[in-house]
N, C-alpha and C positions, 0 to 999 in steps of 0.2 A: 549187351554191348552193341549188337547188331541194330536194335531198335534206336539206340542212342545215335549211332552214325547216320541212320536214316533221318532221324529228327534233325540232326545237325545240318545235313545236306539240304533238307527242305527249308530250314530256317535261313541258311545262307542264300538259297535261291530267292526266298521271299525278300530278304534284305536287298539283294542285287536288283530285283524287280522294283522295289520301292525307291531305291536310289536312282535307278534308271528313269523312273517316271516322275521323280520330284527334283532331284539335284541336277541330273545331266542336262535337261533343257535350260537350266539356269546358267550353264557354263558359258554360253555365247554372251550373256549379259555381263557375267562376272569378268571374263577376259576382255570384253569390250570396254567396260568401265575402267579397268586397269590400264589398258593401252591408251585410251583417251586421256586419262588423268596423268599418266607419265609423260605423254607427248606434250600436253598443254603446260604442265608445271615446268618441264625441262626447257622447252623452247621459248616459252613466253617469259618465265621468271628465272630461268637459268639455274633451277635447283638440281642438285646431284641426285642420282637414283636412290641412294640410301636414305636421303632426307625425304624423298617422295614416298618411298615404301614404308618408312617409319611414321610418316605423318599423314599425307593425303590418302594413302592406300591402306592405312591401318584400320580396315573395316572387316568384320567377319566374312570369310570366304574370299573377298578381294585380296586379303593379305596372304592368300595361298598361291597367288599368281606368280609365274616366273616372267620377269620383264627384261626386255633388251632395248637399248637405245642405239640407233645408227645415226650418229651425228652427221656423217658425210652426205646422207640422203634425207636428213631431217624427218625421220619417222621412228616410231616405237612399236614394238610388238609384245603381246602377252599371251600366255597359255596357262591352262590349269591342268596340272599333271600331264603335260604334253598334249593336251586335247584343246580343240576349239581355238586355234590361233587367230587372234584379231590384230589388226594393224591400224594405226592412226598416223596420218601424215601432217606435217606442219608446213603451212604456206604463209610467207610474210604478208601481213595485212589481213589475212583471213583466220589465222590461228590454226589450231589442230582440228582435224576432221577424222572421225572414225569411218573407215571405208570398207567396202566389201570387195569380193573378187572381180566384180564386173566394172569397178571404177577405174577409169583410164587416167593414170597419173600424168600422162604426157599431154593431155588436153589443155590448151591455153585457158587462162582464167583472168577475170578482171579483179582488181583490188580497189578499195576505197581510196580516194584522194584525201590526204590529210592537210590541214592548215593549222599547225600547232601554234599555240599562243606564244608570242615572243614580245614581251614588253618588260619594262623595268619596275613593275609593280610587285609588292610582296603578296604572299598568300593572303586571302583566297583568290584575288583578282589577277594575280600573276603567279609566276613560278619561282619567284625569289623567296628566300626565307622570310617567315613572318617577323614583324618587329617584336622585340621583347617588350611585353607590357604586363605590369602587375596591377591587377584590379583590386581595389579596396573591398569589393563586395564578395571576394572569394576567400574561403578558408583553405589555403593551399595545403596545409598539413593534413587536414581531414580529407581533402580531395585526393592527395597522393596515397593515402591509406586505402581509400575506396578503390582506386585504380589498381594498386598493387594486389589487393585482395582478389581481383579478377583473374589473376595469373596463378598457375601452379607453382608451388615451391619446388625446389630442386629435388628430382627423383620422383615427383608425382606426375600423374597423367589423368587428371580428372576434369579440370576446367578447360584445359586445352585452348586457352586464348592465345591468339597470335598477335593481335594489336588492339589497342584502345586509343581513341582520339576523342577529345572533348573540346567543342568550340562554343564559347559563350560570348555573346555580343561581337561576333565575327573574329574573336581572338582565340587562338589555341591556348587553352589553360591546362591541358594535360595531354600527354602523348607517350605511349609506352609500347615496346615491341618485345616479343619473345625471342629466344635464341634463334639465329639464322634468318631473322626478319628485321626490316628497317623501313624507313619512310619511302624508299624506292622499290620495295617489294610489291610486285603485282599479285593480287590475291583474287581468286575466283569468288564471285558474289552469289553464284547459283541463282536462286529465284529472285534476288534483288534486281536481276536483269529485267524482270517483268515490269518494274517501275520505270525503267528506261523506255521500254517498249510502249507502255501506256502514255508516257510523257510526249512521245512523238505524235500521238493523236491530238493531244492538246495543242501542240505547235501547228499542226496542219489545220486544226479548227480555227485558230487565231488567224491563220493566213487565208481563211475562207476557201480552203481546198477540199474540205470534207465535212459532211454532216453526220455526226456519230449517232444521231437519232434515226437515221434511215436504215433499212434492211441491209445486211451484210453483202447481199447480191452474190451469193455463191451459186455457180451454175448447177452444181449437183443437187441443190435444194429447191430449184425453181418449180418443181411439180409436186411438192409435198409441204407439210405444215412448217418445215424448217425455213421456208422462204420468208417467214415473218420475223425471224431472229435479227435483231439490230446489232450494230457495232456497240452500242451502249450496253446491250445485254451481255455481249462478249467481254467488254471491259470490266463489268461487274461480276463475271463468273456465274451468271444466272441465266444462261441460255436455255437450260433444260436438256442439253445434250448429254448423252451417256458418257461417263468417263470414270476410270479408277486410277487413283494416284497413291501408290504405295511404293516405297523404295527398297523393300526387303523381299520382294516377290516378283514373279512375272506378271505384269499388268500393263495397262495402256501406256502409262508414263515411262516405264523402263523399256518396253518394246520400242517406243518412239525414240527415246534418247540413244539407245544402243543397237538398234536394228534398222530403223527407217532411213530411206534415202532422202525423202522429202518430208520433213517434219511438219510442214504447214498443212499437210493433208490428213494427218493422224486424227484430228478432231472432226474434220469435214466429213469423214466416212462414218461417223458414229450416228446412230438413230436418236431421235428426240424421245425422251422418256417423261418429260414434264413440260408444261407450258412455260414460255419465257417469263422471267421475273417472278417465279413462284418457288424456285428451289435453287439455293446456292450450292455450287459444287466446285471446289478448288481444282483447277485443271491446267497443267502446263501445256496440254494440247491446245487449249483455247488461246493461250498467249502466242503460241507458234502459228496458229491460224491467223491471229492478228498481224503477225509479221508477214504472212502471205498476203493479207489484205493491203498492208502498206506497200508491198511490192507492186500491186496493181495500180497504185496511185501515180506511178512514174512511167514514162515512155520507154526508158531503157533500164537495163539491170544496173548499169553504171550509176545512173541517177539515184536508184534505190540504195546502192552501197554507200554513196557519198552522203546522202541525206542524214543518216544517223549521226555522222560526225559533224557535218557542216552546220546543221540546225541545232545541235545540242552538245554533243560531247566535246568537240573542239571549241565550240562557241563559248563554253564556260570553263575552258582550260583543263578539261579532263583528258589531258594529252597522253596519259599512260593507258587510257581505256582501250580495250579491244573486245569486240563482240565477235565470237566465232560463228562459222557457217556450217551448214549441213552439206551433204553431197550434192544437193540440188542448187547450192549457192545461196540459200536463204539464211538470214541471221537467225540463230537459235535464241530468239528473244525471251524464251522462258527461263534460260538456265546458264548460258555460257558467256557472261560478261566478266571481264577482268579489269582491275584498276588498282592503283595504290590506295592505301587507306585514306590519305589526304584527298585523293580525287573522288573516292566514294563520298567523302564528306561534302564535296562541292555540289553534288546532286541534292543532298539534304539542305544545304544553304540556299540553293535556288528555290526550293519550296518554302523554306523559312521566310524568304523575302518575296513570296507570292509571285514568283516568276520573273522578278526583276533582277537583272544581272549587270552591274557596272554600267548603268546608263541605258540599258536596253531591256525591253519587255519581251521575254522569250515566249511566254504563253500568257493568256489573260488571267487576271486575278481570280476570276470566277471559276477557273479550273481547280483551284484549291478546294473550294466548297464542293465541287463535283467529285473529286477523288476521295474526300473525307466524309462524304455522306454514306452512312452504312447501307450495304446491300440488304435487301429484304431476306429474311431467314438466316442471316449470318450472325445473329445475336450481337450485333455491334462490333464484329471482329474484322469485317472487310469492307473496303470501299471500291474504288476503281483502280485495280492493280497496285493498291497499297493496303497494308494491314492497319487496323485501327485499335485504339484503346477506349473507344466510346462506351463499350460495355463493361469496362473495368477489369479487363483480363489481367492487367498488371495493377493490383489493388492500391499500391502506394505511389502510383505515377499519375500525373494529371490526365484527365479524360481526353484532353485535346491532342494528346500525343498520337502521331501516326508514323508509320515506319515501313521501310523496305526490309524484307526478311528473306533469308536464304537457308537452304539445307546446311545442317551442321552448325547452326547458330550465327549466321551472318546477320548484321543489323545496321541500318542507318536510321536512327531515331530522331524525329523532328518534334520538338516540344515548344510550340509558339509561346505559351504562357510563361515559359522560363527563358526564352531567347536562346535555346540550346539546340545543338546538333551533336549527337553522340554516336560514334561508330564503334562497333565491336566485330572483329573478324576472328574466327576460330574453327574448331573441329568438334564441338560438342553441342548437341541439342538440349542437354540437361542443364545448361548454364543458367545461373540465377540472374536473369535480366531485371527482374523486379528489384533485386538488391542493388545492382549496379546503377540503374537509372535513378532510383530513389536516393541512393547514397550520394550521387553526384549533385542532385538537386539540394540535398540537405547541406552540402558544403558551400552553398551560395548564401551569403548573409542577407537577412531581410532588413 
């Protein structure tokens, strides 16, 4: 019995040491994710805490957090077993920002100036309801079945789709929302935001204000081989810089999103491990570096804040859109873009129409070829801040399909050969996109 007690004590100590070395360091990230998620969903989309906890935060370990919302001061806090308290504040125009103890909440801050679309046009070129149109080339019964199949039946929690929107020949031919969501619900696109960030470079290039083929001109790189990395390399995620992108562990990506004050520096500080244009590596740090490079194109911070909306988001009527900032005031261009499902679709339509929007050319048509040309060593899966189907990743979907993609299964699919834009927002990475996309296409009569 004495030996048993000794063995038990040693085992418990070993377990505590293991948990202390593996789980405890994660608590900052877990409570940080939770606080940020709660603050964003509550203050941007007005979701109640139970809905957030049962939906957005229903992730292993994150679902163990204790969350509190303080409406009067627009912030949320989260802890794990009373440990590692994290706080996220909401500021109108900038969204929710996860902050640390040194962040001064009393410091004045600038916000983007918005010019929201106000005309008498129906969707997509205005904010009025779309005209009811029945197209003879659509099998609506089959389409309805395909879309309904993308949602969980009552009591299930597998597909976890929040919304589906199908636009064919500029007409909404299918639109469906899950319980607690509707056409006005703002939904986080996660890494779909990367496609917004990339688009801004296309706009600047059309305006003759940037040459993406030139070196990124990062001061920290000027004395080593990183000085040769171009903006083009960064847009294609093949800069050769070291980066680890995993969302279930402590890594470069999670430390950046939930600990960094200035996310634009997270990739800058990484060493070069491959020559540019020889090794594709998906990196949210790279996109936030691109956001930092965008900042340097403007004389003032106010101009940088305004540009994202005046040149793109408000220009095409994505009036619900909001890109959140980090503690340093940079847009988190990798991950923190919010918009309604219909407004996410407008980004897809802009690309479907080769940059042409209601009489104005937002970016050159050549930009389409640029973003859809596969990055070397990506096996046809990635272009420039867009994912591709060039390699047949979705076997029953046309190879010309390209798409914005985000954590937990967000997608804006652009299928030029079928004149389609399909949006799916949800909470599951395991969703059958091949089935949804091919099913929608099959509902179109030839």
